C-alpha beads as a LAMMPS data file, in Angstrom:
LAMMPS data file: protein, C-alpha beads

332 atoms
331 bonds

1 atom types
1 bond types

-500.0 500.0 xlo xhi
-500.0 500.0 ylo yhi
-500.0 500.0 zlo zhi

Masses

1 110.0

Atoms # bond

1 1 1 -65.317 201.615 -233.336
2 1 1 -66.424 202.358 -229.785
3 1 1 -69.824 204.072 -229.485
4 1 1 -69.837 207.437 -227.672
5 1 1 -70.006 207.514 -223.887
6 1 1 -73.494 207.812 -222.428
7 1 1 -74.474 211.367 -221.585
8 1 1 -75.711 212.320 -218.108
9 1 1 -79.371 212.412 -219.156
10 1 1 -79.083 208.760 -220.177
11 1 1 -78.020 207.777 -216.669
12 1 1 -81.365 206.969 -215.182
13 1 1 -82.630 203.672 -213.807
14 1 1 -81.273 202.156 -210.619
15 1 1 -82.804 198.690 -211.163
16 1 1 -80.233 195.894 -211.071
17 1 1 -80.944 192.838 -213.234
18 1 1 -78.562 189.952 -212.697
19 1 1 -77.739 188.707 -216.185
20 1 1 -75.679 185.748 -217.352
21 1 1 -72.358 187.462 -216.738
22 1 1 -73.217 189.962 -213.983
23 1 1 -71.674 188.031 -211.067
24 1 1 -73.714 190.402 -208.876
25 1 1 -75.223 189.552 -205.535
26 1 1 -77.207 191.131 -202.721
27 1 1 -76.395 188.899 -199.735
28 1 1 -77.707 189.536 -196.277
29 1 1 -76.202 192.398 -194.325
30 1 1 -74.263 193.572 -197.377
31 1 1 -71.377 191.133 -197.068
32 1 1 -69.199 191.259 -200.204
33 1 1 -68.588 188.137 -202.278
34 1 1 -65.110 186.947 -203.088
35 1 1 -65.030 188.817 -206.400
36 1 1 -65.951 192.097 -204.786
37 1 1 -63.695 194.653 -203.264
38 1 1 -66.328 195.041 -200.536
39 1 1 -67.295 197.991 -198.368
40 1 1 -64.713 199.831 -196.369
41 1 1 -64.362 198.965 -192.722
42 1 1 -67.298 200.350 -190.792
43 1 1 -66.254 203.966 -190.189
44 1 1 -68.162 204.752 -187.005
45 1 1 -67.430 201.320 -185.532
46 1 1 -63.726 202.150 -185.405
47 1 1 -64.481 205.072 -183.107
48 1 1 -67.081 203.456 -180.838
49 1 1 -64.723 203.397 -177.847
50 1 1 -64.012 207.114 -178.097
51 1 1 -67.707 207.849 -178.477
52 1 1 -68.329 205.945 -175.237
53 1 1 -65.679 207.953 -173.351
54 1 1 -67.091 211.265 -174.605
55 1 1 -70.626 210.148 -173.710
56 1 1 -69.553 209.402 -170.110
57 1 1 -67.745 212.738 -169.694
58 1 1 -70.555 214.842 -171.161
59 1 1 -73.251 213.032 -169.131
60 1 1 -71.376 213.575 -165.878
61 1 1 -70.740 217.261 -166.563
62 1 1 -74.330 217.835 -167.704
63 1 1 -75.615 216.962 -164.221
64 1 1 -73.242 219.480 -162.635
65 1 1 -74.113 222.237 -165.105
66 1 1 -77.863 221.796 -164.736
67 1 1 -77.564 222.021 -160.961
68 1 1 -75.556 225.236 -161.113
69 1 1 -77.795 226.734 -163.821
70 1 1 -80.936 226.190 -161.765
71 1 1 -79.438 227.640 -158.588
72 1 1 -77.848 230.658 -160.319
73 1 1 -80.749 231.505 -162.638
74 1 1 -78.423 232.002 -165.628
75 1 1 -80.138 231.415 -169.002
76 1 1 -76.773 231.261 -170.761
77 1 1 -75.731 228.488 -168.394
78 1 1 -79.109 226.780 -168.714
79 1 1 -78.944 226.919 -172.519
80 1 1 -75.489 225.371 -172.438
81 1 1 -76.732 222.704 -170.029
82 1 1 -79.667 222.038 -172.327
83 1 1 -77.289 221.581 -175.195
84 1 1 -75.234 219.234 -173.040
85 1 1 -78.430 217.235 -172.498
86 1 1 -78.897 217.169 -176.265
87 1 1 -75.343 215.853 -176.510
88 1 1 -76.133 213.041 -174.084
89 1 1 -79.144 212.030 -176.178
90 1 1 -77.365 212.218 -179.519
91 1 1 -74.143 210.607 -178.315
92 1 1 -76.179 207.790 -176.819
93 1 1 -78.082 207.421 -180.084
94 1 1 -74.807 207.418 -182.006
95 1 1 -73.440 204.631 -179.795
96 1 1 -76.592 202.559 -180.223
97 1 1 -76.544 203.171 -183.970
98 1 1 -72.970 201.919 -184.350
99 1 1 -74.033 198.699 -182.615
100 1 1 -77.206 198.271 -184.669
101 1 1 -75.376 198.975 -187.920
102 1 1 -73.069 195.976 -187.481
103 1 1 -75.698 193.560 -186.162
104 1 1 -76.375 190.618 -188.526
105 1 1 -79.835 190.616 -190.070
106 1 1 -81.850 187.574 -189.005
107 1 1 -85.033 188.592 -190.829
108 1 1 -83.720 188.204 -194.358
109 1 1 -85.466 191.453 -195.357
110 1 1 -82.685 193.984 -194.801
111 1 1 -80.591 193.237 -197.861
112 1 1 -78.375 196.238 -197.175
113 1 1 -78.099 195.541 -193.456
114 1 1 -78.902 198.216 -190.874
115 1 1 -76.232 200.752 -191.753
116 1 1 -78.771 203.542 -192.230
117 1 1 -79.315 203.519 -188.445
118 1 1 -76.272 205.792 -188.208
119 1 1 -77.774 208.308 -190.609
120 1 1 -81.031 208.272 -188.644
121 1 1 -79.041 208.919 -185.453
122 1 1 -77.524 211.954 -187.160
123 1 1 -81.041 213.106 -188.084
124 1 1 -81.999 212.818 -184.411
125 1 1 -79.014 215.008 -183.520
126 1 1 -80.306 217.646 -185.939
127 1 1 -83.800 217.616 -184.420
128 1 1 -82.498 217.829 -180.856
129 1 1 -80.157 220.713 -181.699
130 1 1 -82.991 222.632 -183.361
131 1 1 -85.285 221.998 -180.367
132 1 1 -82.648 223.377 -177.977
133 1 1 -82.225 226.469 -180.158
134 1 1 -85.978 227.172 -180.215
135 1 1 -86.237 226.713 -176.446
136 1 1 -83.398 229.158 -175.759
137 1 1 -84.883 231.811 -178.042
138 1 1 -88.363 231.508 -176.504
139 1 1 -86.988 231.621 -172.963
140 1 1 -84.731 234.608 -173.725
141 1 1 -87.577 236.617 -175.279
142 1 1 -89.736 235.922 -172.221
143 1 1 -87.026 237.198 -169.876
144 1 1 -86.258 240.503 -171.609
145 1 1 -87.113 243.379 -169.298
146 1 1 -87.196 241.115 -166.254
147 1 1 -83.688 239.650 -166.046
148 1 1 -82.691 238.312 -162.602
149 1 1 -79.362 239.122 -160.984
150 1 1 -76.776 236.576 -162.112
151 1 1 -73.784 235.655 -159.892
152 1 1 -70.682 235.539 -162.084
153 1 1 -68.589 233.170 -159.961
154 1 1 -70.528 229.979 -160.823
155 1 1 -70.574 230.977 -164.496
156 1 1 -66.786 231.253 -164.627
157 1 1 -66.168 227.943 -162.845
158 1 1 -68.723 225.935 -164.822
159 1 1 -67.817 227.605 -168.120
160 1 1 -64.125 226.783 -167.647
161 1 1 -64.835 223.180 -166.639
162 1 1 -67.219 222.756 -169.578
163 1 1 -64.638 224.104 -171.988
164 1 1 -62.089 221.601 -170.682
165 1 1 -64.511 218.682 -171.102
166 1 1 -65.384 219.837 -174.612
167 1 1 -61.743 220.254 -175.593
168 1 1 -60.936 216.663 -174.587
169 1 1 -64.062 215.423 -176.383
170 1 1 -63.143 217.259 -179.585
171 1 1 -59.686 215.701 -179.612
172 1 1 -61.217 212.237 -179.190
173 1 1 -63.826 212.682 -181.945
174 1 1 -61.941 214.751 -184.495
175 1 1 -60.551 211.867 -186.562
176 1 1 -63.868 210.020 -186.618
177 1 1 -65.758 213.137 -187.738
178 1 1 -63.871 213.025 -191.059
179 1 1 -64.963 209.442 -191.738
180 1 1 -68.469 209.012 -190.300
181 1 1 -71.577 211.173 -190.602
182 1 1 -72.740 209.669 -187.327
183 1 1 -69.540 210.675 -185.486
184 1 1 -69.619 214.029 -187.269
185 1 1 -73.043 214.707 -185.756
186 1 1 -71.621 214.022 -182.296
187 1 1 -68.529 216.112 -183.081
188 1 1 -70.601 219.114 -184.189
189 1 1 -72.670 218.821 -181.028
190 1 1 -69.479 219.077 -178.973
191 1 1 -68.236 221.996 -181.116
192 1 1 -71.456 223.823 -180.342
193 1 1 -71.042 222.947 -176.675
194 1 1 -67.517 224.371 -176.688
195 1 1 -68.896 227.581 -178.186
196 1 1 -71.534 227.554 -175.461
197 1 1 -68.886 227.253 -172.764
198 1 1 -67.002 230.171 -174.275
199 1 1 -70.263 232.088 -174.354
200 1 1 -70.856 231.415 -170.664
201 1 1 -67.393 232.799 -169.863
202 1 1 -68.044 235.845 -172.037
203 1 1 -71.398 236.424 -170.328
204 1 1 -69.728 236.256 -166.920
205 1 1 -67.108 238.783 -168.002
206 1 1 -69.647 241.220 -169.455
207 1 1 -71.952 240.983 -166.450
208 1 1 -69.007 241.592 -164.104
209 1 1 -67.810 244.555 -166.181
210 1 1 -71.182 246.272 -166.720
211 1 1 -73.308 244.985 -163.877
212 1 1 -76.143 244.331 -166.337
213 1 1 -77.702 240.831 -166.433
214 1 1 -79.008 241.459 -169.965
215 1 1 -75.735 240.048 -171.295
216 1 1 -76.826 236.652 -170.024
217 1 1 -79.781 236.806 -172.426
218 1 1 -77.708 238.131 -175.338
219 1 1 -75.159 235.350 -175.005
220 1 1 -77.924 232.759 -174.649
221 1 1 -79.439 233.939 -177.948
222 1 1 -76.025 233.814 -179.626
223 1 1 -75.528 230.237 -178.434
224 1 1 -78.977 229.282 -179.731
225 1 1 -78.272 230.805 -183.148
226 1 1 -74.915 229.041 -183.410
227 1 1 -76.473 225.684 -182.546
228 1 1 -79.233 226.235 -185.136
229 1 1 -76.729 226.983 -187.911
230 1 1 -74.751 223.829 -187.075
231 1 1 -77.953 221.793 -187.088
232 1 1 -78.929 223.069 -190.540
233 1 1 -75.471 222.250 -191.945
234 1 1 -75.599 218.701 -190.621
235 1 1 -79.223 218.350 -191.706
236 1 1 -78.296 219.082 -195.309
237 1 1 -75.777 216.251 -195.274
238 1 1 -78.284 213.863 -193.710
239 1 1 -80.907 214.714 -196.340
240 1 1 -78.365 214.179 -199.116
241 1 1 -77.722 210.638 -197.873
242 1 1 -81.389 209.807 -197.279
243 1 1 -82.234 211.304 -200.680
244 1 1 -79.646 208.981 -202.253
245 1 1 -77.685 211.784 -203.867
246 1 1 -74.385 210.882 -205.463
247 1 1 -71.614 210.718 -202.831
248 1 1 -69.847 213.986 -202.138
249 1 1 -67.054 214.436 -204.655
250 1 1 -68.336 211.703 -206.979
251 1 1 -68.227 212.849 -210.625
252 1 1 -70.860 210.927 -212.588
253 1 1 -69.544 211.883 -216.035
254 1 1 -65.959 211.017 -215.098
255 1 1 -67.061 207.635 -213.720
256 1 1 -68.967 206.850 -216.934
257 1 1 -65.962 207.856 -219.031
258 1 1 -63.568 205.718 -216.953
259 1 1 -65.852 202.684 -217.208
260 1 1 -66.230 203.198 -220.962
261 1 1 -62.440 203.235 -221.237
262 1 1 -62.165 199.731 -219.759
263 1 1 -60.955 197.340 -222.437
264 1 1 -63.861 195.369 -223.850
265 1 1 -66.577 197.842 -222.787
266 1 1 -68.601 199.199 -225.701
267 1 1 -71.081 201.330 -223.751
268 1 1 -72.129 202.293 -220.214
269 1 1 -75.638 203.157 -219.015
270 1 1 -77.850 203.087 -215.920
271 1 1 -75.053 204.241 -213.609
272 1 1 -76.151 205.063 -210.065
273 1 1 -74.022 205.894 -207.037
274 1 1 -75.147 206.695 -203.515
275 1 1 -73.979 206.572 -199.897
276 1 1 -75.253 203.692 -197.809
277 1 1 -73.657 205.085 -194.661
278 1 1 -70.469 206.992 -193.913
279 1 1 -67.496 205.270 -195.527
280 1 1 -69.712 203.027 -197.674
281 1 1 -70.336 204.400 -201.157
282 1 1 -72.053 201.943 -203.489
283 1 1 -72.912 201.925 -207.177
284 1 1 -74.737 200.000 -209.878
285 1 1 -74.250 200.161 -213.652
286 1 1 -74.859 198.282 -216.902
287 1 1 -71.879 197.549 -219.124
288 1 1 -72.301 196.509 -222.748
289 1 1 -69.255 194.466 -223.774
290 1 1 -67.739 193.534 -227.099
291 1 1 -68.533 190.040 -228.354
292 1 1 -64.923 188.912 -228.008
293 1 1 -64.398 190.360 -224.506
294 1 1 -64.006 188.233 -221.379
295 1 1 -66.940 189.296 -219.122
296 1 1 -65.100 188.318 -215.944
297 1 1 -62.038 190.401 -216.811
298 1 1 -64.241 193.350 -217.735
299 1 1 -66.125 193.072 -214.439
300 1 1 -62.975 192.845 -212.316
301 1 1 -61.372 195.784 -214.106
302 1 1 -64.510 197.926 -213.866
303 1 1 -64.872 197.286 -210.137
304 1 1 -61.243 198.264 -209.563
305 1 1 -61.769 201.478 -211.517
306 1 1 -64.778 202.446 -209.425
307 1 1 -63.029 201.606 -206.169
308 1 1 -59.608 203.106 -206.850
309 1 1 -60.614 206.207 -208.818
310 1 1 -64.070 207.010 -207.465
311 1 1 -64.216 205.693 -203.882
312 1 1 -66.928 203.092 -204.524
313 1 1 -66.659 200.412 -201.847
314 1 1 -69.115 197.985 -203.485
315 1 1 -70.210 197.946 -207.132
316 1 1 -72.973 195.764 -208.594
317 1 1 -72.371 195.679 -212.337
318 1 1 -74.493 194.048 -215.013
319 1 1 -72.453 192.860 -217.983
320 1 1 -74.545 192.424 -221.127
321 1 1 -74.096 191.990 -224.867
322 1 1 -76.961 194.405 -225.664
323 1 1 -79.353 196.624 -223.691
324 1 1 -82.345 194.795 -222.200
325 1 1 -85.961 195.848 -222.664
326 1 1 -85.932 197.686 -219.332
327 1 1 -82.936 199.725 -220.430
328 1 1 -85.097 201.145 -223.234
329 1 1 -88.437 201.308 -221.432
330 1 1 -87.560 202.985 -218.131
331 1 1 -87.702 206.792 -218.280
332 1 1 -86.461 207.760 -214.785

Bonds

1 1 1 2
2 1 2 3
3 1 3 4
4 1 4 5
5 1 5 6
6 1 6 7
7 1 7 8
8 1 8 9
9 1 9 10
10 1 10 11
11 1 11 12
12 1 12 13
13 1 13 14
14 1 14 15
15 1 15 16
16 1 16 17
17 1 17 18
18 1 18 19
19 1 19 20
20 1 20 21
21 1 21 22
22 1 22 23
23 1 23 24
24 1 24 25
25 1 25 26
26 1 26 27
27 1 27 28
28 1 28 29
29 1 29 30
30 1 30 31
31 1 31 32
32 1 32 33
33 1 33 34
34 1 34 35
35 1 35 36
36 1 36 37
37 1 37 38
38 1 38 39
39 1 39 40
40 1 40 41
41 1 41 42
42 1 42 43
43 1 43 44
44 1 44 45
45 1 45 46
46 1 46 47
47 1 47 48
48 1 48 49
49 1 49 50
50 1 50 51
51 1 51 52
52 1 52 53
53 1 53 54
54 1 54 55
55 1 55 56
56 1 56 57
57 1 57 58
58 1 58 59
59 1 59 60
60 1 60 61
61 1 61 62
62 1 62 63
63 1 63 64
64 1 64 65
65 1 65 66
66 1 66 67
67 1 67 68
68 1 68 69
69 1 69 70
70 1 70 71
71 1 71 72
72 1 72 73
73 1 73 74
74 1 74 75
75 1 75 76
76 1 76 77
77 1 77 78
78 1 78 79
79 1 79 80
80 1 80 81
81 1 81 82
82 1 82 83
83 1 83 84
84 1 84 85
85 1 85 86
86 1 86 87
87 1 87 88
88 1 88 89
89 1 89 90
90 1 90 91
91 1 91 92
92 1 92 93
93 1 93 94
94 1 94 95
95 1 95 96
96 1 96 97
97 1 97 98
98 1 98 99
99 1 99 100
100 1 100 101
101 1 101 102
102 1 102 103
103 1 103 104
104 1 104 105
105 1 105 106
106 1 106 107
107 1 107 108
108 1 108 109
109 1 109 110
110 1 110 111
111 1 111 112
112 1 112 113
113 1 113 114
114 1 114 115
115 1 115 116
116 1 116 117
117 1 117 118
118 1 118 119
119 1 119 120
120 1 120 121
121 1 121 122
122 1 122 123
123 1 123 124
124 1 124 125
125 1 125 126
126 1 126 127
127 1 127 128
128 1 128 129
129 1 129 130
130 1 130 131
131 1 131 132
132 1 132 133
133 1 133 134
134 1 134 135
135 1 135 136
136 1 136 137
137 1 137 138
138 1 138 139
139 1 139 140
140 1 140 141
141 1 141 142
142 1 142 143
143 1 143 144
144 1 144 145
145 1 145 146
146 1 146 147
147 1 147 148
148 1 148 149
149 1 149 150
150 1 150 151
151 1 151 152
152 1 152 153
153 1 153 154
154 1 154 155
155 1 155 156
156 1 156 157
157 1 157 158
158 1 158 159
159 1 159 160
160 1 160 161
161 1 161 162
162 1 162 163
163 1 163 164
164 1 164 165
165 1 165 166
166 1 166 167
167 1 167 168
168 1 168 169
169 1 169 170
170 1 170 171
171 1 171 172
172 1 172 173
173 1 173 174
174 1 174 175
175 1 175 176
176 1 176 177
177 1 177 178
178 1 178 179
179 1 179 180
180 1 180 181
181 1 181 182
182 1 182 183
183 1 183 184
184 1 184 185
185 1 185 186
186 1 186 187
187 1 187 188
188 1 188 189
189 1 189 190
190 1 190 191
191 1 191 192
192 1 192 193
193 1 193 194
194 1 194 195
195 1 195 196
196 1 196 197
197 1 197 198
198 1 198 199
199 1 199 200
200 1 200 201
201 1 201 202
202 1 202 203
203 1 203 204
204 1 204 205
205 1 205 206
206 1 206 207
207 1 207 208
208 1 208 209
209 1 209 210
210 1 210 211
211 1 211 212
212 1 212 213
213 1 213 214
214 1 214 215
215 1 215 216
216 1 216 217
217 1 217 218
218 1 218 219
219 1 219 220
220 1 220 221
221 1 221 222
222 1 222 223
223 1 223 224
224 1 224 225
225 1 225 226
226 1 226 227
227 1 227 228
228 1 228 229
229 1 229 230
230 1 230 231
231 1 231 232
232 1 232 233
233 1 233 234
234 1 234 235
235 1 235 236
236 1 236 237
237 1 237 238
238 1 238 239
239 1 239 240
240 1 240 241
241 1 241 242
242 1 242 243
243 1 243 244
244 1 244 245
245 1 245 246
246 1 246 247
247 1 247 248
248 1 248 249
249 1 249 250
250 1 250 251
251 1 251 252
252 1 252 253
253 1 253 254
254 1 254 255
255 1 255 256
256 1 256 257
257 1 257 258
258 1 258 259
259 1 259 260
260 1 260 261
261 1 261 262
262 1 262 263
263 1 263 264
264 1 264 265
265 1 265 266
266 1 266 267
267 1 267 268
268 1 268 269
269 1 269 270
270 1 270 271
271 1 271 272
272 1 272 273
273 1 273 274
274 1 274 275
275 1 275 276
276 1 276 277
277 1 277 278
278 1 278 279
279 1 279 280
280 1 280 281
281 1 281 282
282 1 282 283
283 1 283 284
284 1 284 285
285 1 285 286
286 1 286 287
287 1 287 288
288 1 288 289
289 1 289 290
290 1 290 291
291 1 291 292
292 1 292 293
293 1 293 294
294 1 294 295
295 1 295 296
296 1 296 297
297 1 297 298
298 1 298 299
299 1 299 300
300 1 300 301
301 1 301 302
302 1 302 303
303 1 303 304
304 1 304 305
305 1 305 306
306 1 306 307
307 1 307 308
308 1 308 309
309 1 309 310
310 1 310 311
311 1 311 312
312 1 312 313
313 1 313 314
314 1 314 315
315 1 315 316
316 1 316 317
317 1 317 318
318 1 318 319
319 1 319 320
320 1 320 321
321 1 321 322
322 1 322 323
323 1 323 324
324 1 324 325
325 1 325 326
326 1 326 327
327 1 327 328
328 1 328 329
329 1 329 330
330 1 330 331
331 1 331 332
């Protein structure tokens, strides 16, 4: 009779011990072996060309917006230009990260490759967005009570052009933002930029209607707050990946139950699942098999279950006839 499925508190250690029938491997740069279903195609790499086009457009427009912001004295325009500069930095980092992530490891020390470079690029996007928000708030507070006259014509022209650039960029990055955390960071930057462009147009309209330049400061603060909220949202996702949380949508108990239901599996323990980078969810687990079971068939079936039902691109599974000493000794 099959023993009961392991409960969540029994799912603890991440250590992988390659036993007689594990068929597990940790080759350089995370290349799957023939038995493996392997990681999904590199998510951000598929969208590198579009990232490059967006980077070129945003960089060119940033120069124009900074020039107009400095000559007009508009803080709303300057805050949007500053966020454009943040875009240039983060888009450039995203492009570099997609290249680093796919570069073969010559050192022999990066057993998972360099895929985390994309997550670190997303973390940089968060820091830059927060820095822009703080700068806008500090500058706006310093200007209250002493707001310069703001010409509305340049605001309308630059705001409209910026909105057009952002709209094209959003179309180019939208698909990739659903697949890659790295591309999502760039996408959210452009979303915030689009909101900034709208804000610039709103500021121009309010200044023209009321004659008061204070609206330039109000809109600048609104843009800064919006950028900060977006940064916090992205930051939470980045921390979840770096903290090796279970992938979003991954049900640990359901995965244990599905593995335990594989023919020949008597028990499941030490299940761990985490995100290596966007589009690459990986897992490890120990499977205790019946004495008359074929370990290779059990392994193949278990890997298919994790891939097809739980989105695990690469699973390292230890097949054993009984728990090892570490299975009993480890308490984390």
